[in-house]
N, CA, C, O and CB atoms as a CASP TS submission, in Angstrom:
PFRMAT TS
TARGET T0000
AUTHOR 0000-0000-0000
METHOD Language model
MODEL 1
PARENT N/A
ATOM      1  N   MET     1      36.054  11.898 -11.537  1.00  0.00           N
ATOM      2  CA  MET     1      34.745  11.549 -11.007  1.00  0.00           C
ATOM      3  C   MET     1      33.665  12.189 -11.869  1.00  0.00           C
ATOM      4  O   MET     1      33.742  13.360 -12.239  1.00  0.00           O
ATOM      5  CB  MET     1      34.608  11.995  -9.532  1.00  0.00           C
ATOM      6  N   ASN     2      32.669  11.387 -12.169  1.00  0.00           N
ATOM      7  CA  ASN     2      31.559  11.966 -12.918  1.00  0.00           C
ATOM      8  C   ASN     2      30.446  12.349 -11.950  1.00  0.00           C
ATOM      9  O   ASN     2      30.565  12.146 -10.742  1.00  0.00           O
ATOM     10  CB  ASN     2      31.037  10.976 -13.994  1.00  0.00           C
ATOM     11  N   VAL     3      29.389  12.892 -12.477  1.00  0.00           N
ATOM     12  CA  VAL     3      28.293  13.400 -11.652  1.00  0.00           C
ATOM     13  C   VAL     3      27.634  12.278 -10.859  1.00  0.00           C
ATOM     14  O   VAL     3      27.299  12.465  -9.689  1.00  0.00           O
ATOM     15  CB  VAL     3      27.252  14.104 -12.523  1.00  0.00           C
ATOM     16  N   ASP     4      27.444  11.115 -11.479  1.00  0.00           N
ATOM     17  CA  ASP     4      26.811   9.991 -10.771  1.00  0.00           C
ATOM     18  C   ASP     4      27.598   9.585  -9.533  1.00  0.00           C
ATOM     19  O   ASP     4      27.019   9.326  -8.478  1.00  0.00           O
ATOM     20  CB  ASP     4      26.668   8.792 -11.704  1.00  0.00           C
ATOM     21  N   GLU     5      28.914   9.531  -9.665  1.00  0.00           N
ATOM     22  CA  GLU     5      29.745   9.159  -8.519  1.00  0.00           C
ATOM     23  C   GLU     5      29.705  10.220  -7.428  1.00  0.00           C
ATOM     24  O   GLU     5      29.692   9.892  -6.242  1.00  0.00           O
ATOM     25  CB  GLU     5      31.185   8.929  -8.963  1.00  0.00           C
ATOM     26  N   LEU     6      29.685  11.486  -7.823  1.00  0.00           N
ATOM     27  CA  LEU     6      29.588  12.568  -6.835  1.00  0.00           C
ATOM     28  C   LEU     6      28.282  12.503  -6.061  1.00  0.00           C
ATOM     29  O   LEU     6      28.269  12.643  -4.838  1.00  0.00           O
ATOM     30  CB  LEU     6      29.714  13.925  -7.520  1.00  0.00           C
ATOM     31  N   VAL     7      27.178  12.290  -6.782  1.00  0.00           N
ATOM     32  CA  VAL     7      25.875  12.197  -6.126  1.00  0.00           C
ATOM     33  C   VAL     7      25.828  10.983  -5.211  1.00  0.00           C
ATOM     34  O   VAL     7      25.326  11.074  -4.091  1.00  0.00           O
ATOM     35  CB  VAL     7      24.746  12.125  -7.166  1.00  0.00           C
ATOM     36  N   ARG     8      26.341   9.854  -5.669  1.00  0.00           N
ATOM     37  CA  ARG     8      26.351   8.639  -4.872  1.00  0.00           C
ATOM     38  C   ARG     8      27.160   8.842  -3.588  1.00  0.00           C
ATOM     39  O   ARG     8      26.722   8.435  -2.511  1.00  0.00           O
ATOM     40  CB  ARG     8      26.923   7.470  -5.687  1.00  0.00           C
ATOM     41  N   ASP     9      28.333   9.467  -3.695  1.00  0.00           N
ATOM     42  CA  ASP     9      29.154   9.718  -2.506  1.00  0.00           C
ATOM     43  C   ASP     9      28.463  10.678  -1.546  1.00  0.00           C
ATOM     44  O   ASP     9      28.512  10.487  -0.331  1.00  0.00           O
ATOM     45  CB  ASP     9      30.519  10.281  -2.911  1.00  0.00           C
ATOM     46  N   ALA    10      27.819  11.709  -2.089  1.00  0.00           N
ATOM     47  CA  ALA    10      27.122  12.667  -1.229  1.00  0.00           C
ATOM     48  C   ALA    10      25.970  11.992  -0.492  1.00  0.00           C
ATOM     49  O   ALA    10      25.759  12.246   0.694  1.00  0.00           O
ATOM     50  CB  ALA    10      26.600  13.855  -2.056  1.00  0.00           C
ATOM     51  N   LEU    11      25.228  11.140  -1.183  1.00  0.00           N
ATOM     52  CA  LEU    11      24.115  10.439  -0.531  1.00  0.00           C
ATOM     53  C   LEU    11      24.621   9.469   0.536  1.00  0.00           C
ATOM     54  O   LEU    11      24.002   9.328   1.591  1.00  0.00           O
ATOM     55  CB  LEU    11      23.277   9.681  -1.574  1.00  0.00           C
ATOM     56  N   ARG    12      25.729   8.809   0.269  1.00  0.00           N
ATOM     57  CA  ARG    12      26.301   7.898   1.270  1.00  0.00           C
ATOM     58  C   ARG    12      26.762   8.662   2.498  1.00  0.00           C
ATOM     59  O   ARG    12      26.577   8.198   3.623  1.00  0.00           O
ATOM     60  CB  ARG    12      27.474   7.108   0.676  1.00  0.00           C
ATOM     61  N   ASP    13      27.362   9.833   2.293  1.00  0.00           N
ATOM     62  CA  ASP    13      27.788  10.645   3.428  1.00  0.00           C
ATOM     63  C   ASP    13      26.591  11.078   4.264  1.00  0.00           C
ATOM     64  O   ASP    13      26.649  11.058   5.494  1.00  0.00           O
ATOM     65  CB  ASP    13      28.569  11.873   2.947  1.00  0.00           C
ATOM     66  N   GLN    14      25.515  11.465   3.608  1.00  0.00           N
ATOM     67  CA  GLN    14      24.305  11.855   4.335  1.00  0.00           C
ATOM     68  C   GLN    14      23.740  10.670   5.105  1.00  0.00           C
ATOM     69  O   GLN    14      23.347  10.814   6.262  1.00  0.00           O
ATOM     70  CB  GLN    14      23.245  12.415   3.367  1.00  0.00           C
ATOM     71  N   ALA    15      23.697   9.504   4.477  1.00  0.00           N
ATOM     72  CA  ALA    15      23.149   8.313   5.129  1.00  0.00           C
ATOM     73  C   ALA    15      23.993   7.900   6.319  1.00  0.00           C
ATOM     74  O   ALA    15      23.460   7.416   7.318  1.00  0.00           O
ATOM     75  CB  ALA    15      23.051   7.160   4.137  1.00  0.00           C
ATOM     76  N   ASP    16      25.301   8.084   6.229  1.00  0.00           N
ATOM     77  CA  ASP    16      26.168   7.727   7.353  1.00  0.00           C
ATOM     78  C   ASP    16      25.907   8.618   8.561  1.00  0.00           C
ATOM     79  O   ASP    16      26.084   8.189   9.701  1.00  0.00           O
ATOM     80  CB  ASP    16      27.636   7.823   6.943  1.00  0.00           C
ATOM     81  N   GLY    17      25.492   9.844   8.318  1.00  0.00           N
ATOM     82  CA  GLY    17      25.250  10.783   9.414  1.00  0.00           C
ATOM     83  C   GLY    17      23.898  10.605  10.075  1.00  0.00           C
ATOM     84  O   GLY    17      23.651  11.226  11.109  1.00  0.00           O
ATOM     85  N   GLN    18      23.023   9.796   9.535  1.00  0.00           N
ATOM     86  CA  GLN    18      21.686   9.625  10.096  1.00  0.00           C
ATOM     87  C   GLN    18      21.606   8.347  10.903  1.00  0.00           C
ATOM     88  O   GLN    18      22.368   7.403  10.695  1.00  0.00           O
ATOM     89  CB  GLN    18      20.632   9.617   8.991  1.00  0.00           C
ATOM     90  N   SER    19      20.664   8.342  11.829  1.00  0.00           N
ATOM     91  CA  SER    19      20.443   7.128  12.613  1.00  0.00           C
ATOM     92  C   SER    19      19.673   6.119  11.758  1.00  0.00           C
ATOM     93  O   SER    19      18.949   6.517  10.844  1.00  0.00           O
ATOM     94  CB  SER    19      19.667   7.447  13.937  1.00  0.00           C
ATOM     95  N   PRO    20      19.815   4.832  12.036  1.00  0.00           N
ATOM     96  CA  PRO    20      19.091   3.833  11.237  1.00  0.00           C
ATOM     97  C   PRO    20      17.578   3.939  11.469  1.00  0.00           C
ATOM     98  O   PRO    20      17.121   4.422  12.505  1.00  0.00           O
ATOM     99  CB  PRO    20      19.583   2.406  11.584  1.00  0.00           C
ATOM    100  N   ALA    21      16.835   3.483  10.494  1.00  0.00           N
ATOM    101  CA  ALA    21      15.370   3.529  10.589  1.00  0.00           C
ATOM    102  C   ALA    21      14.884   2.611  11.700  1.00  0.00           C
ATOM    103  O   ALA    21      15.510   1.596  12.007  1.00  0.00           O
ATOM    104  CB  ALA    21      14.720   3.131   9.244  1.00  0.00           C
ATOM    105  N   ALA    22      13.769   2.980  12.291  1.00  0.00           N
ATOM    106  CA  ALA    22      13.189   2.189  13.377  1.00  0.00           C
ATOM    107  C   ALA    22      12.720   0.836  12.843  1.00  0.00           C
ATOM    108  O   ALA    22      12.407   0.699  11.661  1.00  0.00           O
ATOM    109  CB  ALA    22      12.011   2.949  14.041  1.00  0.00           C
ATOM    110  N   PRO    23      12.675  -0.164  13.733  1.00  0.00           N
ATOM    111  CA  PRO    23      12.176  -1.479  13.288  1.00  0.00           C
ATOM    112  C   PRO    23      10.728  -1.365  12.805  1.00  0.00           C
ATOM    113  O   PRO    23       9.903  -0.703  13.435  1.00  0.00           O
ATOM    114  CB  PRO    23      12.277  -2.523  14.440  1.00  0.00           C
ATOM    115  N   GLY    24      10.441  -2.005  11.704  1.00  0.00           N
ATOM    116  CA  GLY    24       9.093  -1.984  11.151  1.00  0.00           C
ATOM    117  C   GLY    24       8.790  -0.774  10.295  1.00  0.00           C
ATOM    118  O   GLY    24       7.669  -0.624   9.808  1.00  0.00           O
ATOM    119  N   PHE    25       9.774   0.096  10.101  1.00  0.00           N
ATOM    120  CA  PHE    25       9.542   1.309   9.311  1.00  0.00           C
ATOM    121  C   PHE    25       9.141   0.978   7.874  1.00  0.00           C
ATOM    122  O   PHE    25       8.208   1.570   7.330  1.00  0.00           O
ATOM    123  CB  PHE    25      10.794   2.187   9.310  1.00  0.00           C
ATOM    124  N   ALA    26       9.842   0.043   7.275  1.00  0.00           N
ATOM    125  CA  ALA    26       9.530  -0.335   5.892  1.00  0.00           C
ATOM    126  C   ALA    26       8.127  -0.908   5.786  1.00  0.00           C
ATOM    127  O   ALA    26       7.419  -0.642   4.814  1.00  0.00           O
ATOM    128  CB  ALA    26      10.549  -1.351   5.370  1.00  0.00           C
ATOM    129  N   ASP    27       7.717  -1.697   6.784  1.00  0.00           N
ATOM    130  CA  ASP    27       6.361  -2.261   6.767  1.00  0.00           C
ATOM    131  C   ASP    27       5.310  -1.170   6.850  1.00  0.00           C
ATOM    132  O   ASP    27       4.287  -1.230   6.168  1.00  0.00           O
ATOM    133  CB  ASP    27       6.175  -3.248   7.921  1.00  0.00           C
ATOM    134  N   ARG    28       5.564  -0.162   7.695  1.00  0.00           N
ATOM    135  CA  ARG    28       4.598   0.946   7.807  1.00  0.00           C
ATOM    136  C   ARG    28       4.513   1.734   6.501  1.00  0.00           C
ATOM    137  O   ARG    28       3.424   2.110   6.066  1.00  0.00           O
ATOM    138  CB  ARG    28       4.990   1.890   8.966  1.00  0.00           C
ATOM    139  N   VAL    29       5.664   1.981   5.879  1.00  0.00           N
ATOM    140  CA  VAL    29       5.666   2.719   4.607  1.00  0.00           C
ATOM    141  C   VAL    29       4.908   1.946   3.542  1.00  0.00           C
ATOM    142  O   VAL    29       4.108   2.517   2.800  1.00  0.00           O
ATOM    143  CB  VAL    29       7.108   2.993   4.135  1.00  0.00           C
ATOM    144  N   LEU    30       5.162   0.645   3.469  1.00  0.00           N
ATOM    145  CA  LEU    30       4.464  -0.169   2.469  1.00  0.00           C
ATOM    146  C   LEU    30       2.963  -0.229   2.738  1.00  0.00           C
ATOM    147  O   LEU    30       2.166  -0.231   1.800  1.00  0.00           O
ATOM    148  CB  LEU    30       5.042  -1.584   2.443  1.00  0.00           C
ATOM    149  N   ALA    31       2.571  -0.279   4.015  1.00  0.00           N
ATOM    150  CA  ALA    31       1.147  -0.307   4.356  1.00  0.00           C
ATOM    151  C   ALA    31       0.461   0.994   3.939  1.00  0.00           C
ATOM    152  O   ALA    31      -0.661   0.975   3.434  1.00  0.00           O
ATOM    153  CB  ALA    31       0.962  -0.545   5.866  1.00  0.00           C
ATOM    154  N   VAL    32       1.134   2.116   4.151  1.00  0.00           N
ATOM    155  CA  VAL    32       0.566   3.408   3.753  1.00  0.00           C
ATOM    156  C   VAL    32       0.417   3.465   2.231  1.00  0.00           C
ATOM    157  O   VAL    32      -0.601   3.931   1.719  1.00  0.00           O
ATOM    158  CB  VAL    32       1.456   4.581   4.256  1.00  0.00           C
ATOM    159  N   ARG    33       1.427   2.993   1.522  1.00  0.00           N
ATOM    160  CA  ARG    33       1.340   2.999   0.055  1.00  0.00           C
ATOM    161  C   ARG    33       0.212   2.102  -0.428  1.00  0.00           C
ATOM    162  O   ARG    33      -0.498   2.442  -1.374  1.00  0.00           O
ATOM    163  CB  ARG    33       2.670   2.549  -0.566  1.00  0.00           C
ATOM    164  N   ARG    34       0.046   0.945   0.228  1.00  0.00           N
ATOM    165  CA  ARG    34      -1.037   0.033  -0.160  1.00  0.00           C
ATOM    166  C   ARG    34      -2.396   0.695   0.060  1.00  0.00           C
ATOM    167  O   ARG    34      -3.280   0.604  -0.792  1.00  0.00           O
ATOM    168  CB  ARG    34      -0.951  -1.289   0.641  1.00  0.00           C
ATOM    169  N   ARG    35      -2.562   1.365   1.214  1.00  0.00           N
ATOM    170  CA  ARG    35      -3.837   2.038   1.497  1.00  0.00           C
ATOM    171  C   ARG    35      -4.115   3.131   0.477  1.00  0.00           C
ATOM    172  O   ARG    35      -5.236   3.264  -0.013  1.00  0.00           O
ATOM    173  CB  ARG    35      -3.831   2.634   2.912  1.00  0.00           C
ATOM    174  N   ARG    36      -3.088   3.912   0.160  1.00  0.00           N
ATOM    175  CA  ARG    36      -3.279   4.986  -0.828  1.00  0.00           C
ATOM    176  C   ARG    36      -3.658   4.420  -2.191  1.00  0.00           C
ATOM    177  O   ARG    36      -4.528   4.953  -2.880  1.00  0.00           O
ATOM    178  CB  ARG    36      -2.004   5.835  -0.953  1.00  0.00           C
ATOM    179  N   ARG    37      -2.990   3.329  -2.569  1.00  0.00           N
ATOM    180  CA  ARG    37      -3.302   2.716  -3.859  1.00  0.00           C
ATOM    181  C   ARG    37      -4.724   2.181  -3.863  1.00  0.00           C
ATOM    182  O   ARG    37      -5.438   2.330  -4.854  1.00  0.00           O
ATOM    183  CB  ARG    37      -2.310   1.588  -4.179  1.00  0.00           C
ATOM    184  N   SER    38      -5.146   1.553  -2.757  1.00  0.00           N
ATOM    185  CA  SER    38      -6.512   1.026  -2.668  1.00  0.00           C
ATOM    186  C   SER    38      -7.536   2.148  -2.737  1.00  0.00           C
ATOM    187  O   SER    38      -8.561   2.019  -3.406  1.00  0.00           O
ATOM    188  CB  SER    38      -6.698   0.228  -1.374  1.00  0.00           C
ATOM    189  N   ARG    39      -7.260   3.244  -2.049  1.00  0.00           N
ATOM    190  CA  ARG    39      -8.185   4.390  -2.094  1.00  0.00           C
ATOM    191  C   ARG    39      -8.258   4.984  -3.489  1.00  0.00           C
ATOM    192  O   ARG    39      -9.329   5.366  -3.959  1.00  0.00           O
ATOM    193  CB  ARG    39      -7.756   5.470  -1.094  1.00  0.00           C
ATOM    194  N   ARG    40      -7.112   5.058  -4.142  1.00  0.00           N
ATOM    195  CA  ARG    40      -7.097   5.607  -5.497  1.00  0.00           C
ATOM    196  C   ARG    40      -7.893   4.730  -6.449  1.00  0.00           C
ATOM    197  O   ARG    40      -8.647   5.238  -7.279  1.00  0.00           O
ATOM    198  CB  ARG    40      -5.662   5.757  -5.998  1.00  0.00           C
ATOM    199  N   ILE    41      -7.733   3.425  -6.337  1.00  0.00           N
ATOM    200  CA  ILE    41      -8.482   2.495  -7.193  1.00  0.00           C
ATOM    201  C   ILE    41      -9.975   2.609  -6.913  1.00  0.00           C
ATOM    202  O   ILE    41     -10.789   2.612  -7.836  1.00  0.00           O
ATOM    203  CB  ILE    41      -8.006   1.038  -6.972  1.00  0.00           C
ATOM    204  N   ALA    42     -10.331   2.705  -5.619  1.00  0.00           N
ATOM    205  CA  ALA    42     -11.746   2.829  -5.265  1.00  0.00           C
ATOM    206  C   ALA    42     -12.341   4.135  -5.786  1.00  0.00           C
ATOM    207  O   ALA    42     -13.479   4.156  -6.256  1.00  0.00           O
ATOM    208  CB  ALA    42     -11.921   2.746  -3.747  1.00  0.00           C
ATOM    209  N   SER    43     -11.575   5.225  -5.704  1.00  0.00           N
ATOM    210  CA  SER    43     -12.113   6.500  -6.188  1.00  0.00           C
ATOM    211  C   SER    43     -12.260   6.500  -7.702  1.00  0.00           C
ATOM    212  O   SER    43     -13.214   7.071  -8.230  1.00  0.00           O
ATOM    213  CB  SER    43     -11.214   7.657  -5.754  1.00  0.00           C
ATOM    214  N   VAL    44     -11.329   5.869  -8.406  1.00  0.00           N
ATOM    215  CA  VAL    44     -11.442   5.771  -9.863  1.00  0.00           C
ATOM    216  C   VAL    44     -12.644   4.921 -10.242  1.00  0.00           C
ATOM    217  O   VAL    44     -13.369   5.251 -11.180  1.00  0.00           O
ATOM    218  CB  VAL    44     -10.157   5.180 -10.473  1.00  0.00           C
ATOM    219  N   ALA    45     -12.862   3.820  -9.513  1.00  0.00           N
ATOM    220  CA  ALA    45     -14.017   2.968  -9.800  1.00  0.00           C
ATOM    221  C   ALA    45     -15.325   3.715  -9.532  1.00  0.00           C
ATOM    222  O   ALA    45     -16.273   3.604 -10.309  1.00  0.00           O
ATOM    223  CB  ALA    45     -13.957   1.680  -8.955  1.00  0.00           C
ATOM    224  N   ALA    46     -15.377   4.477  -8.435  1.00  0.00           N
ATOM    225  CA  ALA    46     -16.586   5.242  -8.125  1.00  0.00           C
ATOM    226  C   ALA    46     -16.840   6.322  -9.185  1.00  0.00           C
ATOM    227  O   ALA    46     -17.981   6.545  -9.590  1.00  0.00           O
ATOM    228  CB  ALA    46     -16.468   5.885  -6.729  1.00  0.00           C
ATOM    229  N   THR    47     -15.784   6.978  -9.622  1.00  0.00           N
ATOM    230  CA  THR    47     -15.929   7.995 -10.665  1.00  0.00           C
ATOM    231  C   THR    47     -16.416   7.377 -11.969  1.00  0.00           C
ATOM    232  O   THR    47     -17.285   7.930 -12.643  1.00  0.00           O
ATOM    233  CB  THR    47     -14.601   8.721 -10.893  1.00  0.00           C
ATOM    234  N   ALA    48     -15.851   6.234 -12.316  1.00  0.00           N
ATOM    235  CA  ALA    48     -16.278   5.557 -13.549  1.00  0.00           C
ATOM    236  C   ALA    48     -17.741   5.135 -13.455  1.00  0.00           C
ATOM    237  O   ALA    48     -18.487   5.262 -14.426  1.00  0.00           O
ATOM    238  CB  ALA    48     -15.389   4.326 -13.828  1.00  0.00           C
ATOM    239  N   ALA    49     -18.158   4.632 -12.287  1.00  0.00           N
ATOM    240  CA  ALA    49     -19.552   4.239 -12.107  1.00  0.00           C
ATOM    241  C   ALA    49     -20.476   5.447 -12.224  1.00  0.00           C
ATOM    242  O   ALA    49     -21.555   5.350 -12.808  1.00  0.00           O
ATOM    243  CB  ALA    49     -19.744   3.555 -10.747  1.00  0.00           C
ATOM    244  N   ALA    50     -20.060   6.577 -11.675  1.00  0.00           N
ATOM    245  CA  ALA    50     -20.887   7.786 -11.768  1.00  0.00           C
ATOM    246  C   ALA    50     -21.001   8.263 -13.214  1.00  0.00           C
ATOM    247  O   ALA    50     -22.077   8.669 -13.655  1.00  0.00           O
ATOM    248  CB  ALA    50     -20.302   8.905 -10.891  1.00  0.00           C
ATOM    249  N   VAL    51     -19.906   8.214 -13.939  1.00  0.00           N
ATOM    250  CA  VAL    51     -19.940   8.645 -15.347  1.00  0.00           C
ATOM    251  C   VAL    51     -20.836   7.728 -16.164  1.00  0.00           C
ATOM    252  O   VAL    51     -21.605   8.196 -17.003  1.00  0.00           O
ATOM    253  CB  VAL    51     -18.517   8.667 -15.947  1.00  0.00           C
ATOM    254  N   ILE    52     -20.743   6.445 -15.927  1.00  0.00           N
ATOM    255  CA  ILE    52     -21.591   5.490 -16.655  1.00  0.00           C
ATOM    256  C   ILE    52     -23.058   5.700 -16.299  1.00  0.00           C
ATOM    257  O   ILE    52     -23.924   5.649 -17.173  1.00  0.00           O
ATOM    258  CB  ILE    52     -21.170   4.035 -16.339  1.00  0.00           C
ATOM    259  N   ALA    53     -23.343   5.939 -15.006  1.00  0.00           N
ATOM    260  CA  ALA    53     -24.728   6.170 -14.579  1.00  0.00           C
ATOM    261  C   ALA    53     -25.304   7.413 -15.255  1.00  0.00           C
ATOM    262  O   ALA    53     -26.455   7.406 -15.691  1.00  0.00           O
ATOM    263  CB  ALA    53     -24.803   6.318 -13.047  1.00  0.00           C
ATOM    264  N   VAL    54     -24.520   8.461 -15.340  1.00  0.00           N
ATOM    265  CA  VAL    54     -25.002   9.686 -15.994  1.00  0.00           C
ATOM    266  C   VAL    54     -25.189   9.445 -17.491  1.00  0.00           C
ATOM    267  O   VAL    54     -26.167   9.903 -18.082  1.00  0.00           O
ATOM    268  CB  VAL    54     -24.014  10.861 -15.758  1.00  0.00           C
ATOM    269  N   ALA    55     -24.253   8.729 -18.095  1.00  0.00           N
ATOM    270  CA  ALA    55     -24.363   8.469 -19.533  1.00  0.00           C
ATOM    271  C   ALA    55     -25.595   7.637 -19.862  1.00  0.00           C
ATOM    272  O   ALA    55     -26.177   7.790 -20.935  1.00  0.00           O
ATOM    273  CB  ALA    55     -23.112   7.759 -20.039  1.00  0.00           C
ATOM    274  N   VAL    56     -25.996   6.759 -18.951  1.00  0.00           N
ATOM    275  CA  VAL    56     -27.185   5.936 -19.171  1.00  0.00           C
ATOM    276  C   VAL    56     -28.451   6.720 -18.830  1.00  0.00           C
ATOM    277  O   VAL    56     -29.471   6.571 -19.504  1.00  0.00           O
ATOM    278  CB  VAL    56     -27.113   4.647 -18.331  1.00  0.00           C
ATOM    279  N   ALA    57     -28.394   7.555 -17.788  1.00  0.00           N
ATOM    280  CA  ALA    57     -29.588   8.257 -17.323  1.00  0.00           C
ATOM    281  C   ALA    57     -29.989   9.416 -18.226  1.00  0.00           C
ATOM    282  O   ALA    57     -31.181   9.695 -18.351  1.00  0.00           O
ATOM    283  CB  ALA    57     -29.366   8.765 -15.928  1.00  0.00           C
ATOM    284  N   VAL    58     -29.058  10.087 -18.846  1.00  0.00           N
ATOM    285  CA  VAL    58     -29.387  11.278 -19.639  1.00  0.00           C
ATOM    286  C   VAL    58     -30.300  10.939 -20.817  1.00  0.00           C
ATOM    287  O   VAL    58     -31.293  11.640 -21.007  1.00  0.00           O
ATOM    288  CB  VAL    58     -28.107  11.943 -20.150  1.00  0.00           C
ATOM    289  N   PRO    59     -30.027   9.916 -21.612  1.00  0.00           N
ATOM    290  CA  PRO    59     -30.965   9.619 -22.700  1.00  0.00           C
ATOM    291  C   PRO    59     -32.345   9.191 -22.184  1.00  0.00           C
ATOM    292  O   PRO    59     -33.356   9.480 -22.824  1.00  0.00           O
ATOM    293  CB  PRO    59     -30.392   8.525 -23.593  1.00  0.00           C
ATOM    294  N   VAL    60     -32.396   8.516 -21.050  1.00  0.00           N
ATOM    295  CA  VAL    60     -33.684   8.096 -20.487  1.00  0.00           C
ATOM    296  C   VAL    60     -34.483   9.308 -20.040  1.00  0.00           C
ATOM    297  O   VAL    60     -35.693   9.368 -20.253  1.00  0.00           O
ATOM    298  CB  VAL    60     -33.478   7.128 -19.305  1.00  0.00           C
ATOM    299  N   LEU    61     -33.810  10.280 -19.417  1.00  0.00           N
ATOM    300  CA  LEU    61     -34.515  11.484 -18.966  1.00  0.00           C
ATOM    301  C   LEU    61     -34.935  12.352 -20.147  1.00  0.00           C
ATOM    302  O   LEU    61     -35.955  13.035 -20.064  1.00  0.00           O
ATOM    303  CB  LEU    61     -33.631  12.293 -18.011  1.00  0.00           C
ATOM    304  N   ASP    62     -34.196  12.345 -21.220  1.00  0.00           N
ATOM    305  CA  ASP    62     -34.462  13.211 -22.355  1.00  0.00           C
ATOM    306  C   ASP    62     -35.558  12.664 -23.275  1.00  0.00           C
ATOM    307  O   ASP    62     -36.116  13.416 -24.075  1.00  0.00           O
ATOM    308  CB  ASP    62     -33.196  13.416 -23.140  1.00  0.00           C
ATOM    309  N   SER    63     -35.872  11.373 -23.175  1.00  0.00           N
ATOM    310  CA  SER    63     -36.828  10.791 -24.114  1.00  0.00           C
ATOM    311  C   SER    63     -38.214  11.399 -23.960  1.00  0.00           C
ATOM    312  O   SER    63     -38.850  11.696 -24.971  1.00  0.00           O
ATOM    313  CB  SER    63     -36.902   9.286 -23.922  1.00  0.00           C
ATOM    314  N   GLY    64     -38.705  11.595 -22.763  1.00  0.00           N
ATOM    315  CA  GLY    64     -39.980  12.267 -22.518  1.00  0.00           C
ATOM    316  C   GLY    64     -41.152  11.654 -23.268  1.00  0.00           C
ATOM    317  O   GLY    64     -40.969  10.696 -24.019  1.00  0.00           O
ATOM    318  N   PRO    65     -42.343  12.187 -23.078  1.00  0.00           N
ATOM    319  CA  PRO    65     -43.508  11.662 -23.792  1.00  0.00           C
ATOM    320  C   PRO    65     -43.470  12.063 -25.268  1.00  0.00           C
ATOM    321  O   PRO    65     -43.143  13.201 -25.605  1.00  0.00           O
ATOM    322  CB  PRO    65     -44.809  12.166 -23.139  1.00  0.00           C
ATOM    323  N   GLN    66     -43.798  11.137 -26.116  1.00  0.00           N
ATOM    324  CA  GLN    66     -43.812  11.430 -27.558  1.00  0.00           C
ATOM    325  C   GLN    66     -45.256  11.406 -28.057  1.00  0.00           C
ATOM    326  O   GLN    66     -46.069  10.620 -27.572  1.00  0.00           O
ATOM    327  CB  GLN    66     -42.935  10.401 -28.353  1.00  0.00           C
ATOM    328  N   ASP    67     -45.566  12.247 -29.003  1.00  0.00           N
ATOM    329  CA  ASP    67     -46.905  12.336 -29.552  1.00  0.00           C
ATOM    330  C   ASP    67     -47.077  11.215 -30.577  1.00  0.00           C
ATOM    331  O   ASP    67     -46.460  11.233 -31.642  1.00  0.00           O
ATOM    332  CB  ASP    67     -47.162  13.737 -30.192  1.00  0.00           C
ATOM    333  N   VAL    68     -47.933  10.233 -30.235  1.00  0.00           N
ATOM    334  CA  VAL    68     -48.133   9.085 -31.130  1.00  0.00           C
ATOM    335  C   VAL    68     -49.526   9.074 -31.740  1.00  0.00           C
ATOM    336  O   VAL    68     -49.962   8.052 -32.272  1.00  0.00           O
ATOM    337  CB  VAL    68     -47.895   7.784 -30.378  1.00  0.00           C
ATOM    338  N   ARG    69     -50.230  10.201 -31.668  1.00  0.00           N
ATOM    339  CA  ARG    69     -51.563  10.243 -32.275  1.00  0.00           C
ATOM    340  C   ARG    69     -51.427  10.155 -33.786  1.00  0.00           C
ATOM    341  O   ARG    69     -50.469  10.679 -34.354  1.00  0.00           O
ATOM    342  CB  ARG    69     -52.325  11.537 -31.868  1.00  0.00           C
ATOM    343  N   PRO    70     -52.450   9.446 -34.492  1.00  0.00           N
ATOM    344  CA  PRO    70     -52.250   9.254 -35.927  1.00  0.00           C
ATOM    345  C   PRO    70     -52.713  10.406 -36.744  1.00  0.00           C
ATOM    346  O   PRO    70     -51.896  10.958 -37.481  1.00  0.00           O
ATOM    347  CB  PRO    70     -52.941   8.038 -36.383  1.00  0.00           C
ATOM    348  N   SER    71     -55.034  11.197 -36.638  1.00  0.00           N
ATOM    349  CA  SER    71     -56.128  11.964 -36.556  1.00  0.00           C
ATOM    350  C   SER    71     -55.947  13.085 -37.270  1.00  0.00           C
ATOM    351  O   SER    71     -56.839  13.932 -37.328  1.00  0.00           O
ATOM    352  CB  SER    71     -56.475  12.240 -35.328  1.00  0.00           C
ATOM    353  N   GLY    72     -53.687  14.158 -37.158  1.00  0.00           N
ATOM    354  CA  GLY    72     -53.377  15.420 -37.704  1.00  0.00           C
ATOM    355  C   GLY    72     -54.286  15.990 -38.707  1.00  0.00           C
ATOM    356  O   GLY    72     -55.362  15.615 -38.240  1.00  0.00           O
ATOM    357  N   GLY    73     -54.525  16.530 -39.584  1.00  0.00           N
ATOM    358  CA  GLY    73     -55.488  17.136 -40.440  1.00  0.00           C
ATOM    359  C   GLY    73     -56.335  16.160 -41.204  1.00  0.00           C
ATOM    360  O   GLY    73     -56.871  16.526 -42.249  1.00  0.00           O
ATOM    361  N   VAL    74     -56.493  14.901 -40.733  1.00  0.00           N
ATOM    362  CA  VAL    74     -57.268  13.918 -41.456  1.00  0.00           C
ATOM    363  C   VAL    74     -58.751  14.253 -41.369  1.00  0.00           C
ATOM    364  O   VAL    74     -59.450  14.095 -42.370  1.00  0.00           O
ATOM    365  CB  VAL    74     -56.998  12.513 -40.913  1.00  0.00           C
ATOM    366  N   ARG    75     -59.267  14.702 -40.245  1.00  0.00           N
ATOM    367  CA  ARG    75     -60.718  14.918 -40.090  1.00  0.00           C
ATOM    368  C   ARG    75     -61.049  16.395 -40.049  1.00  0.00           C
ATOM    369  O   ARG    75     -62.032  16.767 -39.408  1.00  0.00           O
ATOM    370  CB  ARG    75     -61.236  14.237 -38.818  1.00  0.00           C
ATOM    371  N   GLN    76     -60.328  17.203 -40.658  1.00  0.00           N
ATOM    372  CA  GLN    76     -60.667  18.640 -40.602  1.00  0.00           C
ATOM    373  C   GLN    76     -61.440  19.052 -41.825  1.00  0.00           C
ATOM    374  O   GLN    76     -61.812  20.218 -41.957  1.00  0.00           O
ATOM    375  CB  GLN    76     -59.404  19.501 -40.475  1.00  0.00           C
TER
END
C-alpha cells in the first residue's frame, strides 16, 4: 500500500463513522461561497475605484494657482 491508498482508506473509515449531511447542506455551502465571492469582488472593485480616484485627484489638488504675469523686471 502506498501513502495515497492509506489516506484514502483512512478518509473512508472516517466518513463511514459520520452521519450523512442534512438535506440542502450542499446548497447552503454553495450559497455561502457565492456570497463571499460576491463580497470579495465588490471590495476589490471599491478599492480599485478609490485608488483611481486618488490618482486622479492628487494632480488636480497639486496644480494650485500659477503665476502667469508677464511685467518681472521689465519696468524697473
